N, C-alpha and C positions, 0 to 999 in steps of 0.2 A: 550556834549550838555548843553546849558544854560537853567537853570530852568525858566519856564514861570510863571508869576503871572497875575491872572486876576485883573481888576480894583477893584473888590469887595474884593479880598484877600489883596490887598495893603491898602484898606481903613481899613480893620480889623487890619492889622499890625500897621498902623500908629495911630490907636486909642487905642491900647493896651498899657497901662502904665507899664505893667510888662515886656514888650519886648523892647530890644534895638532898637531904631529907625534907619531905613535904611538911607543911604546917597543917596538921589534921584538925579540922574544925567541926565539932559536933553541934548541930543545931536543934537537937531535941530538947525536950523539957527536962528540968532537974530530976523529976521523979523517975524518968526513963533511964537516967544515968545510974540510978540506984539499982536497977535491975541488971544492966550490963553496960560496959563501955570499953572503948579501945584504950589501951595504956597510952599515956602521954598525949591524948587528945585534949584540945582546948575546948571549952564549952561557952557558947553564946546561943541562947534560944533564939529561934528564927525571928520572933517578934522584937527582940532587942538588938538585932543585927544593925539596923541603921544607927543606933546610938553608939555601937561598938566599932564601927567601921574604921575610925582613926587609929585603933589599936591593932589592926590587922596588918601583917607584913605584905607590902606590895611587891617586894623583891624576891619572894619565895613562892613556890607552887603551894596552892591551898587545895587540900582534898576535903570536900564537904561530906558529912555523914549524917544520916538520920535513921529512922526505923526501916523504911522500905525504899528510900531514894527519891521520894517526891518532894518533901520539904527541902532537902539538900539541893535538888535541882532548881527549885525556886530561889534558894539562897544564891546559887551559882549564877543564875540569870541576873539577879539584883546586883551581885558584885561585879559582873561584867559591865552592866550599865553604869556602875559607879567607877569604872576605870580599871578594874583588876583584870589583867590579861592571863594570869597563870592560875586558872580555876578548873578543878576537876570534880566530878561527882562519883561517889562510891555507888556503883550500880547494885541495886537490891538492898542497899543499906546494912544495918546491923543483922537483919533477918538472914541475908545472904552470907554475911560473914560467919554467923553461927552455923549455918548449913555447910558452907564450903571450907572454912578454915578452922573453926573452933567448935566442934559439936558439943563440947561440955559447957559452953556459954549458956546462961539462962536466957530464955526467950519469953516474949510476951506478945 
């Protein structure tokens, strides 16, 4: 099973200078990033993940993000099967982030 992070847990992680920062990977489509996105997130659409796997850091924690958390969960399962051990899913995705962390964020 892929560990789930709530938006609040990701905020705490990213604001902790003592903790290695995660590699945030957004697996949504490009048009979705035009609506809203997390600052400093890397973008690889889910369908392109197999072709991009060699560019992802195996030595860092990867936090996967999508709209509601389903595509990112599938990406996490795929990455685990590809040998990535440090994979996490943003529970509820960008919808939960907008609701729990940044209510000014555009929603779709």
